[in-house]
Backbone as CSV, one residue per row, in Angstrom:
resi,resn,N_x,N_y,N_z,CA_x,CA_y,CA_z,C_x,C_y,C_z
1,MET,22.997,21.634,6.253,24.137,21.189,7.156,25.392,21.335,6.233
2,PRO,26.442,21.916,6.816,27.680,21.908,5.889,28.406,20.483,5.745
3,ALA,28.982,20.344,4.704,29.696,19.131,4.611,30.902,19.202,5.566
4,LYS,31.087,17.638,6.001,32.158,17.409,7.144,33.589,17.708,6.486
5,ILE,34.299,18.405,7.159,35.686,18.622,6.770,36.741,17.406,7.236
6,ILE,37.367,16.762,6.525,38.068,15.613,6.719,39.536,15.957,6.235
7,GLU,40.434,15.840,7.113,41.789,15.956,6.730,42.385,14.708,5.886
8,THR,42.985,15.025,4.876,43.345,13.887,3.863,44.807,14.099,3.656
9,PRO,45.470,13.016,3.350,46.944,13.225,2.989,47.234,13.941,1.654
10,TYR,46.193,13.979,0.869,46.395,14.762,-0.567,45.262,15.710,-0.583
11,PRO,45.415,16.708,-1.555,44.351,17.701,-1.522,42.944,17.218,-2.010
12,LEU,41.932,17.811,-1.391,40.413,17.464,-1.844,40.183,18.089,-3.133
13,ILE,39.816,17.349,-4.173,39.421,17.776,-5.491,37.921,18.128,-5.485
14,ASP,36.996,17.104,-4.999,35.679,17.285,-5.109,35.071,16.220,-4.008
15,SER,34.264,16.569,-3.049,33.765,15.788,-2.013,32.629,15.017,-2.626
16,ASP,31.918,15.375,-3.789,30.794,14.778,-4.229,30.744,14.764,-5.957
17,PRO,31.782,14.129,-6.329,31.992,14.303,-7.947,30.848,13.617,-8.730
18,HIS,30.427,14.283,-9.692,29.423,13.623,-10.819,29.852,12.280,-11.186
19,ALA,29.120,11.323,-11.581,29.455,10.037,-12.033,30.127,9.950,-13.134
20,PHE,29.710,10.892,-14.238,30.442,10.734,-15.590,31.878,11.447,-15.492
21,ARG,32.083,12.377,-14.319,33.346,12.953,-14.068,34.434,12.012,-13.477
22,VAL,33.776,11.039,-12.610,34.551,10.030,-11.983,35.179,8.977,-13.050
23,ILE,34.158,8.708,-13.972,34.529,7.751,-14.979,35.403,8.234,-16.063
24,ARG,35.393,9.587,-16.363,36.178,10.363,-17.275,37.574,10.385,-16.616
25,TYR,37.960,10.415,-15.428,39.016,10.453,-14.754,39.673,9.153,-14.450
26,TYR,39.086,8.102,-14.906,39.603,6.630,-14.630,41.180,6.679,-15.150
27,ARG,41.981,5.935,-14.415,43.317,5.746,-14.858,43.339,4.360,-15.365
28,PRO,44.479,3.975,-16.269,44.516,2.681,-16.796,44.425,1.555,-15.714
29,SER,45.047,1.739,-14.395,45.045,0.966,-13.351,43.461,0.537,-13.076
30,ASP,42.704,1.546,-13.062,41.089,1.433,-12.757,40.464,0.396,-13.726
31,TYR,40.867,0.758,-15.122,40.393,-0.381,-16.045,41.071,-1.650,-15.870
32,GLY,42.149,-1.768,-15.548,42.714,-3.077,-15.057,42.030,-3.758,-14.077
33,VAL,41.854,-3.026,-12.936,41.068,-3.519,-11.865,39.582,-4.096,-12.239
34,TRP,39.073,-3.207,-13.140,37.676,-3.596,-13.748,37.700,-5.038,-14.419
35,ALA,38.766,-5.053,-15.306,38.921,-6.318,-16.179,39.295,-7.431,-15.284
36,ALA,40.188,-7.264,-14.250,40.577,-8.452,-13.467,39.385,-8.921,-12.838
37,ALA,38.464,-8.024,-12.219,37.394,-8.578,-11.348,36.363,-9.179,-12.242
38,THR,36.265,-8.669,-13.566,35.348,-9.330,-14.549,35.774,-10.802,-14.750
39,GLY,37.064,-10.958,-14.918,37.631,-12.294,-15.199,37.756,-13.267,-13.987
40,ALA,37.957,-12.609,-12.884,38.196,-13.466,-11.613,37.000,-14.040,-11.077
41,PHE,35.947,-13.519,-11.267,34.748,-14.069,-10.656,34.325,-15.393,-11.359
42,PRO,34.171,-15.377,-12.681,33.955,-16.705,-13.267,35.009,-17.766,-13.143
43,ALA,36.200,-17.135,-13.247,37.426,-18.104,-12.921,37.434,-18.756,-11.667
44,ALA,37.008,-18.085,-10.627,36.838,-18.565,-9.329,35.785,-19.647,-9.160
45,LEU,34.665,-19.311,-9.936,33.603,-20.356,-9.896,33.971,-21.719,-10.670
46,TYR,34.747,-21.509,-11.839,35.259,-22.621,-12.464,36.137,-23.407,-11.710
47,ALA,37.147,-22.692,-10.865,38.100,-23.399,-9.982,37.249,-24.068,-8.983
48,TRP,36.396,-23.494,-8.301,35.594,-23.975,-7.262,34.954,-25.419,-7.804
49,ARG,34.417,-25.316,-8.876,33.688,-26.478,-9.427,34.770,-27.583,-9.686
50,LEU,35.985,-27.240,-10.193,36.883,-28.265,-10.477,37.320,-28.937,-9.171
51,ASN,37.443,-28.061,-8.074,37.764,-28.588,-6.847,36.855,-29.583,-6.141
52,ILE,35.485,-29.173,-6.352,34.414,-30.110,-5.821,34.421,-31.471,-6.652
53,SER,34.495,-31.437,-7.842,34.391,-32.579,-8.651,35.549,-33.461,-8.575
54,THR,36.850,-33.060,-8.164,37.856,-33.850,-7.929,37.895,-34.424,-6.480
55,GLU,37.206,-33.771,-5.520,37.129,-34.371,-4.091,35.902,-35.307,-4.039
56,MET,34.946,-35.205,-4.783,33.848,-36.186,-4.658,33.181,-36.380,-5.951
57,ALA,32.437,-37.559,-5.977,31.709,-37.775,-7.143,30.800,-36.747,-7.546
58,ASP,30.602,-36.373,-8.722,29.620,-35.260,-9.174,28.449,-35.972,-9.884
59,PRO,27.544,-36.238,-9.170,26.359,-37.099,-10.112,25.680,-36.196,-10.979
60,VAL,25.575,-34.843,-10.709,24.771,-33.739,-11.471,25.347,-33.721,-12.801
61,LYS,26.624,-33.383,-12.939,27.201,-32.978,-14.220,26.474,-32.039,-15.092
62,PHE,26.162,-30.942,-14.302,25.353,-29.919,-15.011,26.377,-28.926,-15.807
63,SER,25.812,-28.381,-16.759,26.679,-27.277,-17.650,26.844,-26.242,-16.751
64,LEU,28.013,-25.543,-16.733,28.483,-24.333,-16.074,28.168,-23.009,-16.848
65,ARG,27.745,-23.334,-18.004,27.584,-22.090,-19.127,26.641,-20.906,-18.398
66,THR,25.502,-21.226,-17.785,24.653,-20.192,-17.127,25.408,-19.699,-16.017
67,SER,26.119,-20.509,-15.107,26.740,-19.923,-13.940,27.939,-19.075,-14.223
68,LEU,28.665,-19.409,-15.277,29.760,-18.607,-15.690,29.394,-17.202,-16.337
69,ARG,28.311,-17.354,-16.953,27.635,-16.077,-17.551,27.183,-15.143,-16.401
70,LEU,26.560,-15.684,-15.665,26.143,-14.813,-14.344,27.408,-14.479,-13.555
71,GLY,28.271,-15.221,-13.343,29.583,-14.864,-12.751,30.340,-13.680,-13.412
72,GLY,30.359,-13.811,-14.760,31.015,-12.740,-15.587,30.196,-11.523,-15.311
73,PHE,28.800,-11.554,-15.441,28.051,-10.229,-15.149,28.340,-9.515,-13.833
74,LEU,28.248,-10.608,-12.793,28.594,-10.030,-11.382,29.873,-9.551,-11.352
75,GLY,30.929,-10.155,-11.904,32.254,-9.633,-12.033,32.533,-8.395,-12.510
76,PHE,31.786,-8.087,-13.650,31.651,-6.835,-14.479,31.076,-5.664,-13.632
77,VAL,30.040,-6.084,-12.947,29.350,-5.050,-12.040,30.213,-4.739,-10.880
78,GLY,30.769,-5.718,-10.134,31.570,-5.516,-8.934,32.916,-4.946,-9.409
79,GLY,33.542,-5.211,-10.562,34.720,-4.547,-10.943,34.484,-2.964,-11.286
80,PHE,33.283,-2.790,-11.807,32.927,-1.299,-12.109,32.811,-0.680,-10.862
81,LEU,32.092,-1.025,-9.870,32.013,-0.378,-8.609,33.254,-0.290,-7.845
82,LEU,34.095,-1.361,-7.970,35.392,-1.144,-7.303,36.417,0.058,-7.821
83,SER,36.435,-0.064,-9.202,37.195,0.932,-10.016,36.455,2.321,-9.822
84,TYR,35.096,2.480,-9.634,34.578,3.760,-9.342,34.899,4.287,-8.162
85,GLN,34.958,3.326,-6.896,35.432,3.649,-5.548,36.852,4.069,-5.649
86,ARG,37.615,3.500,-6.331,39.074,3.823,-6.423,39.306,5.262,-6.963
87,SER,38.535,5.553,-8.105,38.719,6.900,-8.775,38.095,7.890,-7.725
88,SER,37.063,7.598,-6.958,36.391,8.447,-6.055,37.417,8.857,-4.983
89,ALA,38.085,7.854,-4.497,38.972,8.210,-3.432,40.216,9.215,-3.840
90,ARG,40.604,9.075,-5.123,41.367,10.203,-5.556,40.841,11.530,-5.558
91,PHE,39.498,11.755,-6.008,38.824,13.023,-5.754,38.716,13.491,-4.434
92,TRP,38.605,12.419,-3.327,38.408,12.840,-1.984,39.773,13.115,-1.287
93,GLY,40.918,12.961,-2.090,42.209,13.218,-1.387,42.708,12.064,-0.611
94,TRP,42.115,10.769,-0.771,42.452,9.692,0.000,43.656,9.014,-0.454
95,SER,44.014,9.141,-1.806,45.020,8.493,-2.413,45.699,9.465,-3.383
96,GLU,46.827,9.209,-3.865,47.548,9.959,-4.745,46.844,10.493,-5.786
97,ASN,46.711,11.871,-6.050,45.677,12.301,-7.101,46.228,13.564,-7.807
98,LYS,47.726,13.562,-8.058,48.185,14.744,-8.727,47.801,14.866,-10.149
99,ARG,47.527,13.708,-10.862,47.019,13.602,-12.295,45.507,14.216,-12.159
100,GLU,44.709,13.779,-11.398,43.419,14.355,-11.292,43.333,15.734,-10.880
101,GLU,44.112,16.093,-9.925,44.153,17.580,-9.536,44.458,18.550,-10.676
102,GLU,45.417,18.169,-11.745,45.735,18.856,-12.736,44.622,18.787,-13.794
103,MET,44.147,17.814,-14.065,42.959,17.683,-14.881,41.791,18.528,-14.478
104,ASP,41.432,18.509,-13.088,40.346,19.354,-12.636,40.721,20.829,-12.692
105,ARG,41.862,21.178,-12.550,42.312,22.643,-12.568,42.059,23.031,-14.012
106,VAL,42.405,22.307,-15.019,42.485,22.725,-16.353,40.915,22.756,-16.825
107,GLU,40.194,21.736,-16.514,38.792,21.571,-16.955,37.802,22.754,-16.307
108,LEU,38.040,22.885,-15.022,37.209,23.882,-14.274,37.493,25.350,-14.622
109,SER,38.862,25.558,-14.730,39.299,26.825,-15.082,38.791,27.416,-16.357
110,GLN,38.910,26.358,-17.325,38.341,26.616,-18.673,36.755,26.913,-18.648
111,ARG,36.095,26.230,-17.856,34.714,26.574,-17.707,34.300,27.897,-17.167
112,ALA,35.224,28.173,-15.887,35.013,29.661,-15.354,35.425,30.660,-16.377
113,SER,36.333,30.464,-17.244,36.935,31.435,-18.086,35.731,31.621,-19.302
114,GLU,34.902,30.610,-19.525,33.973,30.777,-20.449,32.610,31.247,-19.858
115,GLY,32.675,31.468,-18.729,31.499,31.948,-17.926,30.420,30.832,-17.552
116,LYS,30.836,29.674,-17.774,29.899,28.517,-17.391,29.767,28.366,-16.102
117,SER,28.777,27.584,-15.746,28.832,26.972,-14.207,29.939,25.979,-14.077
118,LEU,30.525,26.017,-12.861,31.665,25.113,-12.757,31.337,23.685,-12.963
119,TYR,30.193,23.279,-12.165,29.745,21.830,-12.186,28.515,21.515,-13.078
120,GLY,28.169,22.436,-13.941,27.151,22.104,-14.779,25.837,22.721,-14.339
121,ASP,24.824,22.927,-15.079,23.572,23.517,-14.714,22.531,22.283,-14.562
122,SER,21.588,22.419,-13.710,20.726,21.459,-13.392,19.232,22.107,-13.400
123,PRO,18.333,21.337,-13.939,16.918,21.786,-13.981,16.269,21.740,-12.648
124,GLN,16.867,20.930,-11.776,16.135,20.653,-10.334,16.142,21.883,-9.562
125,PRO,15.236,22.029,-8.734,15.234,23.276,-7.796,16.413,23.031,-6.831
126,GLN,16.672,24.046,-6.217,17.978,24.032,-5.213,17.759,22.987,-3.969
127,TRP,16.540,22.918,-3.607,16.388,21.969,-2.543,16.600,20.353,-2.826
128,VAL,16.220,20.227,-4.215,16.465,18.892,-4.609,17.912,18.692,-4.888
129,GLN,18.714,19.770,-5.358,20.130,19.561,-5.607,20.803,19.429,-4.232
130,ALA,20.417,20.105,-3.263,20.944,19.977,-1.731,20.767,18.524,-1.264
131,ALA,19.474,18.085,-1.522,19.140,16.765,-1.046,19.998,15.729,-1.709
132,ALA,20.044,15.719,-3.112,20.906,14.956,-3.790,22.378,14.966,-3.280
133,ALA,22.914,16.059,-3.074,24.309,16.175,-2.557,24.451,15.527,-1.086
134,ARG,23.527,15.907,-0.321,23.571,15.072,1.090,23.532,13.635,0.937
135,ASN,22.660,13.224,0.030,22.464,11.545,-0.147,23.419,10.971,-0.761
136,SER,24.110,11.615,-1.770,25.274,10.874,-2.506,26.843,11.320,-2.056
137,GLN,26.799,12.272,-1.186,28.242,12.563,-0.683,28.730,11.223,0.091
138,PHE,29.921,10.658,-0.257,30.638,9.784,0.332,29.868,8.319,0.150
139,SER,28.807,8.277,-0.837,28.031,7.212,-0.954,28.720,5.887,-1.498
140,GLN,30.011,6.229,-2.039,30.795,5.224,-2.670,31.402,4.194,-1.695
141,LEU,31.161,4.649,-0.303,31.710,3.751,0.807,30.859,2.664,1.011
142,LYS,29.369,2.878,0.577,28.550,1.994,0.912,27.796,1.149,-0.288
143,PHE,28.746,0.992,-1.190,28.459,0.367,-2.381,27.837,-1.162,-2.049
144,SER,28.450,-1.685,-1.051,27.965,-3.051,-0.685,26.528,-3.083,-0.206
145,ALA,25.874,-2.120,0.377,24.578,-1.884,0.843,23.700,-1.428,-0.361
146,PHE,24.190,-0.271,-0.807,23.210,0.365,-1.643,24.051,1.244,-2.796
147,PRO,24.278,0.669,-3.937,25.141,1.344,-4.872,24.337,2.684,-5.506
148,MET,24.969,3.780,-5.029,24.401,5.064,-5.553,25.566,5.932,-6.138
149,LEU,25.253,6.438,-7.129,26.116,7.415,-7.827,25.580,8.821,-7.889
150,ASN,26.354,9.798,-7.921,25.883,11.224,-8.052,25.492,11.522,-9.594
151,LEU,24.297,11.706,-9.882,23.781,11.891,-11.223,23.158,13.272,-11.324
152,VAL,23.349,14.113,-10.262,22.703,15.596,-10.328,23.858,16.581,-10.228
153,ASN,23.701,17.430,-11.163,24.574,18.559,-11.165,24.220,19.415,-9.976
154,HIS,25.066,19.960,-9.166,24.765,20.762,-7.974,26.087,21.624,-7.510
155,PRO,25.860,22.594,-6.705,27.020,23.526,-6.526,27.838,22.932,-5.166
156,HIS,27.255,21.942,-4.434,27.834,21.463,-3.256,29.089,20.491,-3.421
157,HIS,30.269,21.002,-3.454,31.404,20.055,-3.789,32.400,20.201,-2.566
158,GLY,32.481,20.896,-1.675,33.438,20.975,-0.753,34.730,21.688,-0.998
159,THR,34.736,22.452,-2.116,35.972,23.264,-2.392,35.663,24.665,-2.832
160,ASP,36.581,25.533,-2.797,36.449,26.925,-2.892,36.444,27.241,-4.511
161,PRO,35.364,27.666,-5.109,35.459,27.961,-6.464,36.403,29.059,-6.971
162,ALA,36.985,29.744,-5.905,37.890,30.843,-6.289,39.199,30.306,-6.950
163,LYS,39.425,29.153,-6.569,40.824,28.618,-7.146,40.817,28.311,-8.557
164,TYR,39.619,28.349,-9.151,39.355,28.311,-10.639,39.253,29.465,-11.214
165,GLY,39.230,30.755,-10.574,39.000,31.972,-11.040,37.591,32.404,-11.143
166,VAL,36.722,31.757,-10.449,35.402,32.303,-10.324,35.282,33.374,-9.278
167,LYS,34.775,34.572,-9.591,34.673,35.586,-8.759,33.448,35.315,-7.894
168,SER,33.620,35.766,-6.567,32.370,35.739,-5.636,31.247,36.888,-6.077
169,THR,30.204,36.737,-5.452,29.227,37.788,-5.792,29.564,39.122,-5.252
170,GLU,30.281,39.096,-4.058,30.729,40.442,-3.528,31.741,41.096,-4.442
171,GLU,32.889,40.248,-5.108,33.825,40.789,-6.030,32.857,41.400,-7.217
172,LEU,32.018,40.681,-7.660,31.151,41.130,-8.854,30.584,42.486,-8.650
173,THR,30.035,42.592,-7.408,29.072,43.964,-7.075,30.069,45.069,-6.914
174,GLU,31.385,44.688,-6.373,32.320,45.846,-6.060,32.993,46.422,-7.532
175,GLY,33.213,45.371,-8.384,33.732,45.722,-9.727,32.623,46.190,-10.490
176,SER,31.382,46.425,-10.396,30.424,47.033,-11.354,30.236,48.574,-10.513
177,ASN,30.717,48.920,-9.437,30.675,50.211,-8.825,31.458,50.982,-9.400
């Protein structure tokens, strides 16, 4: 089944980017969101605790150390998923992506000129690559239910490889005649 074509305000870079590529293309604002979420979660727990203890007597007086550590971990994971989702939205063309578009053009044009596969080679059979692409495409929208990242190199990315200088098989056969 072909990937669904969605009209976006900015150009589509990749409909199913590899996880390492999404992280490599992070902007400083993505790291800021990640850091803010990491700090905000335990800060909210601490503020909530202060609010509870000022409104009523707190007979328990338990230490917050474990709660704050768990809150820091959950903030770290949640912040990562949020910043990953923001970076993915730029790949999809849902938010401004001029920087990523230029980085993508340079990176993949270089791979094409070197004769390498645009999106990397995979030891998986084609049917596994296709299934992985179907499962992970736009999966960043459902991080709340099931966090899934694309960890499989495959050729299903919703863009035309010719824009990077890759010749189609028809052009290659015509050129050899």
